[in-house]
C-alpha positions as CSV (number, residue, x, y, z in Angstrom):
1,M,0.0,0.0,0.0
2,S,1.3,3.5,-0.8
3,D,1.5,6.4,1.6
4,V,-1.6,8.3,2.5
5,R,-1.2,12.1,2.9
6,F,-3.1,14.0,5.6
7,E,-3.2,17.8,5.5
8,A,-4.5,20.6,7.6
9,Q,-4.9,24.3,6.7
10,L,-4.5,26.8,9.5
11,E,-5.1,30.6,9.7
12,L,-4.6,33.1,12.4
13,K,-7.8,34.9,13.1
14,E,-7.7,37.2,16.1
15,G,-5.2,37.4,19.0
16,L,-4.0,33.8,19.4
17,T,-7.1,32.2,17.9
18,V,-6.4,29.9,14.9
19,E,-9.0,28.4,12.6
20,A,-8.0,25.0,11.4
21,S,-9.6,23.1,8.5
22,V,-9.2,19.4,8.0
23,R,-11.2,17.8,5.3
24,N,-14.8,19.2,5.9
25,F,-14.1,20.1,9.5
26,H,-13.4,23.5,11.0
27,L,-11.9,23.6,14.4
28,Y,-10.5,26.4,16.6
29,I,-7.3,26.5,18.5
30,D,-6.6,29.0,21.2
31,E,-5.0,29.5,24.6
32,P,-6.7,29.9,27.9
33,P,-6.8,33.5,29.3
34,D,-3.9,32.9,31.7
35,L,-1.7,32.1,28.7
36,G,-2.8,35.1,26.7
37,G,-5.7,33.7,24.7
38,K,-9.5,34.1,24.7
39,D,-10.3,30.4,25.3
40,R,-12.2,29.9,22.0
41,G,-10.9,26.3,21.7
42,P,-8.4,23.8,23.1
43,N,-4.8,24.8,22.9
44,P,-2.3,22.9,20.7
45,V,-1.0,20.7,23.5
46,E,-4.6,19.8,24.5
47,Y,-5.1,18.7,20.9
48,I,-2.1,16.5,21.3
49,L,-3.7,14.8,24.3
50,M,-6.9,14.4,22.3
51,A,-5.0,13.0,19.3
52,I,-3.1,10.4,21.3
53,G,-6.2,9.4,23.3
54,G,-8.3,9.3,20.1
55,C,-5.7,7.3,18.2
56,V,-5.3,4.7,21.0
57,T,-9.1,4.4,21.2
58,I,-9.5,3.8,17.4
59,V,-6.5,1.6,17.0
60,G,-7.6,-0.3,20.1
61,Q,-11.0,-1.0,18.6
62,V,-9.5,-2.2,15.3
63,I,-7.1,-4.5,17.1
64,A,-9.8,-5.8,19.5
65,Q,-11.8,-6.8,16.5
66,E,-8.8,-8.6,15.0
67,M,-8.1,-10.4,18.3
68,G,-11.7,-11.3,18.9
69,I,-12.0,-9.1,22.0
70,K,-15.4,-7.6,22.7
71,I,-15.0,-4.1,24.1
72,E,-18.1,-3.0,26.0
73,S,-16.7,0.4,26.8
74,C,-13.4,2.2,26.7
75,R,-12.5,5.4,28.4
76,I,-9.2,7.1,28.4
77,K,-7.8,9.9,30.5
78,A,-4.8,11.6,28.8
79,S,-2.7,14.0,30.8
80,G,0.7,15.6,30.6
81,D,2.7,18.2,32.5
82,L,4.7,21.0,30.9
83,N,6.3,24.2,32.1
84,P,4.9,27.2,30.1
85,L,7.8,29.5,30.7
86,K,9.6,28.7,27.5
87,F,6.4,29.1,25.5
88,M,6.1,32.6,27.2
89,G,9.6,33.5,26.1
90,K,11.1,33.2,29.6
91,P,14.2,31.3,30.7
92,S,13.4,27.7,31.7
93,P,15.5,24.7,32.5
94,D,12.6,22.6,31.0
95,R,11.8,21.8,27.4
96,A,8.8,23.6,25.8
97,G,6.8,20.4,25.4
98,F,5.3,17.8,27.7
99,K,7.7,16.2,30.2
100,G,5.7,13.0,29.6
101,I,2.2,11.9,28.6
102,N,0.1,9.5,30.7
103,L,-2.8,7.5,29.4
104,E,-5.1,5.7,31.8
105,I,-7.4,3.3,30.0
106,E,-10.5,2.0,31.7
107,V,-11.8,-0.8,29.5
108,K,-14.9,-3.0,30.1
109,S,-14.5,-6.4,28.5
110,D,-15.0,-10.1,29.3
111,A,-11.5,-10.8,28.0
112,P,-9.0,-12.0,30.6
113,R,-6.4,-9.5,31.8
114,E,-3.5,-11.3,30.0
115,K,-5.4,-10.9,26.7
116,L,-6.0,-7.2,27.4
117,E,-2.3,-6.7,28.2
118,E,-1.5,-8.2,24.8
119,W,-4.0,-5.9,23.3
120,I,-2.4,-2.8,24.9
121,K,1.1,-3.9,23.6
122,A,-0.3,-4.2,20.1
123,I,-1.9,-0.7,20.4
124,E,1.5,0.7,21.6
125,E,3.1,-0.8,18.5
126,R,0.5,0.3,15.9
127,C,-0.7,3.7,17.0
128,P,0.5,6.3,14.5
129,V,0.1,9.3,16.9
130,G,2.0,7.4,19.6
131,D,4.7,6.6,17.1
132,N,5.1,10.3,16.2
133,L,5.3,11.3,19.8
134,K,7.8,8.5,20.9
135,N,10.1,8.8,17.9
136,P,11.8,11.8,16.3
137,T,9.7,13.0,13.4
138,P,11.3,15.5,11.1
139,V,9.4,18.8,11.0
140,T,10.3,21.3,8.4
141,I,9.1,24.9,8.5
142,T,9.4,26.8,5.2
143,L,8.7,30.5,4.7
144,K,6.9,31.3,1.5
């Protein structure tokens, strides 16, 4: 199978508010007031938490079907800590991004725990968002 390209278009609207378009969807990205925004949408790092949580959920469902595991429900709490000083242009000993991301998965299934642990291992191996976060992914910024 050949590569599949995904693309997003983003435009600064007002203050720190960004309108993002992906396929037929329009989303807003902003910062909370304490970080200089107007709180018109989740901020970029909150989208990262949603992206990893959403990817794990979707990949988990695909793998569960392949493994014959019936998932009655699946809830994920995604969290991460970061120091906002570098983002705000102030000296910081910390990196700008998350120090780590934690996913707590609450799954309801009749599958034995050993099978669910095998399922989690497969999710970790196959989740594209997790792969992008765990491994260096080249990012190129070009001025036009």
